[in-house]
C-alpha positions as CSV (number, residue, x, y, z in Angstrom):
1,M,24.4,34.7,12.2
2,G,21.2,36.3,10.8
3,R,20.3,38.4,14.0
4,A,24.0,39.7,14.0
5,S,23.9,41.2,10.3
6,A,20.4,43.2,11.4
7,I,22.2,44.5,14.4
8,G,24.9,45.5,12.4
9,Q,22.7,47.6,9.8
10,H,20.3,49.2,12.4
11,K,22.1,53.0,12.4
12,V,20.3,54.8,14.9
13,S,20.9,58.6,14.5
14,C,22.4,59.9,17.8
15,M,20.7,63.5,17.6
16,A,19.3,64.7,20.4
17,L,17.0,67.7,21.7
18,Y,18.7,70.4,24.2
19,E,17.7,73.7,25.0
20,H,20.5,76.1,25.2
21,V,20.0,79.6,26.9
22,F,22.1,82.4,27.5
23,L,22.5,86.1,28.9
24,A,24.6,88.6,26.9
25,R,25.7,92.2,28.7
26,Q,23.3,94.7,29.4
27,D,25.2,97.1,27.2
28,L,24.6,95.2,24.1
29,A,22.2,96.7,21.4
30,Q,19.7,94.1,20.1
31,A,21.7,93.9,16.7
32,Q,24.5,92.3,19.1
33,V,22.3,90.1,20.7
34,D,20.5,88.9,17.3
35,A,24.4,88.4,15.7
36,L,25.1,85.9,19.1
37,A,22.3,83.8,18.6
38,E,23.6,84.1,14.4
39,A,26.9,82.9,15.8
40,A,25.8,79.7,18.3
41,T,23.3,79.1,15.3
42,K,26.2,78.7,12.6
43,I,28.0,76.7,15.2
44,V,25.6,74.6,15.6
45,E,25.1,74.1,11.9
46,D,28.6,73.8,11.0
47,N,28.9,70.5,13.3
48,Q,25.7,68.5,11.2
49,G,23.2,69.9,14.0
50,K,20.2,71.6,13.7
51,V,18.5,74.7,15.4
52,V,14.9,74.2,15.3
53,K,13.9,77.7,17.0
54,T,15.0,80.9,18.3
55,E,13.7,83.1,21.1
56,T,14.9,86.3,22.0
57,W,13.1,87.2,25.8
58,G,14.3,90.7,25.8
59,L,16.1,92.7,28.0
60,R,15.0,91.2,31.4
61,S,16.2,91.7,35.3
62,L,18.4,89.7,37.6
63,A,17.7,87.9,40.4
64,Y,21.8,89.4,41.8
65,R,23.9,91.7,39.7
66,I,26.5,89.1,37.9
67,A,29.8,90.8,36.6
68,K,28.3,94.6,37.3
69,N,25.4,93.7,35.2
70,R,22.0,94.0,36.9
71,K,20.0,93.0,33.6
72,A,20.4,91.2,30.7
73,H,19.2,90.0,27.1
74,Y,18.1,86.3,27.2
75,V,18.2,84.4,23.9
76,M,16.9,80.7,23.7
77,L,17.8,78.0,21.4
78,E,16.3,74.8,20.2
79,I,18.6,72.3,19.1
80,D,18.7,69.1,17.5
81,A,22.3,68.0,17.2
82,P,24.8,65.4,18.6
83,A,26.3,65.9,21.5
84,G,29.5,66.6,20.4
85,V,27.9,70.0,18.9
86,V,26.8,70.8,22.4
87,A,30.1,70.5,23.7
88,E,31.7,72.9,20.9
89,L,28.6,75.2,21.4
90,E,29.7,75.8,25.1
91,R,33.0,75.9,24.9
92,Q,32.6,79.1,21.9
93,T,30.2,80.6,24.6
94,Q,32.4,80.5,27.7
95,I,35.3,82.2,25.8
96,N,32.7,84.7,24.7
97,E,33.0,88.1,26.7
98,D,29.9,89.3,25.9
99,V,27.9,86.6,27.3
100,I,27.4,86.2,31.2
101,R,25.7,82.8,31.8
102,Y,24.6,80.4,29.4
103,M,22.8,76.8,30.1
104,T,21.9,74.0,28.2
105,V,19.9,71.2,28.8
106,K,18.9,68.0,27.2
107,V,14.9,67.5,26.5
108,D,13.0,64.9,25.3
109,E,11.3,67.4,23.3
110,H,10.5,70.6,22.4
111,E,7.7,72.6,22.8
112,A,5.4,73.1,20.0
113,G,4.7,77.3,19.5
114,P,6.0,79.8,21.8
115,T,7.7,79.3,25.2
116,V,6.0,79.8,28.7
117,M,8.1,83.2,28.6
118,M,6.7,84.3,25.1
119,R,3.5,83.9,26.2
120,K,3.9,85.5,29.5
121,Q,5.4,88.6,27.5
122,E,2.0,88.2,25.6
123,R,0.1,88.1,28.6
124,D,1.3,91.2,30.0
125,R,1.3,93.1,27.2
126,E,-2.2,92.5,27.4
127,R,-3.1,93.4,30.6
128,R,-1.8,96.3,30.4
129,A,-3.5,97.3,27.4
130,D,-6.6,96.5,29.3
131,R,-5.6,98.3,32.1
132,G,-5.2,101.7,29.7
133,E,-1.9,102.3,31.1
134,R,-1.6,105.9,29.6
135,S,2.1,106.3,29.7
136,E,5.2,104.6,29.5
137,R,7.5,107.4,31.3
138,P,8.4,106.6,34.9
139,R,5.9,107.2,37.6
140,R,8.3,110.3,39.4
141,D,7.5,112.4,35.6
142,R,3.6,112.6,36.1
143,E,4.0,113.2,39.9
144,E,5.9,116.6,38.8
145,E,3.4,117.5,36.3
146,A,0.8,116.8,39.1
147,A,2.5,119.3,41.4
């Protein structure tokens, strides 16, 4: 009987770790994308979950067109929450017209520090600075000036 009561006393928290990435339409302003991330955070927190980290990866080109979009705003949320929270988050994300794709993955642990995508963006910025790129203007404009 002592063993049965010991088993009953162990209440393991059923919190799991997830990464939720969504792609927002290209014609949205950055403030609107931030509002989408805040709405997702609110859904998680209202259901006893916690958003550990939010990263905005910016406007990036897609491999192929999705719903007439060639680019999309990428946002990643690291979530610590029970499974029901993810179901509700995905349900709300699915009905939002501004989100064109989303994916939630269960992970063993969250990555410490910035994700690979953020490190890649920083590395690319450093390379451009090292090369001393003169201008952000399109190449066509520079060629027209030279002519």
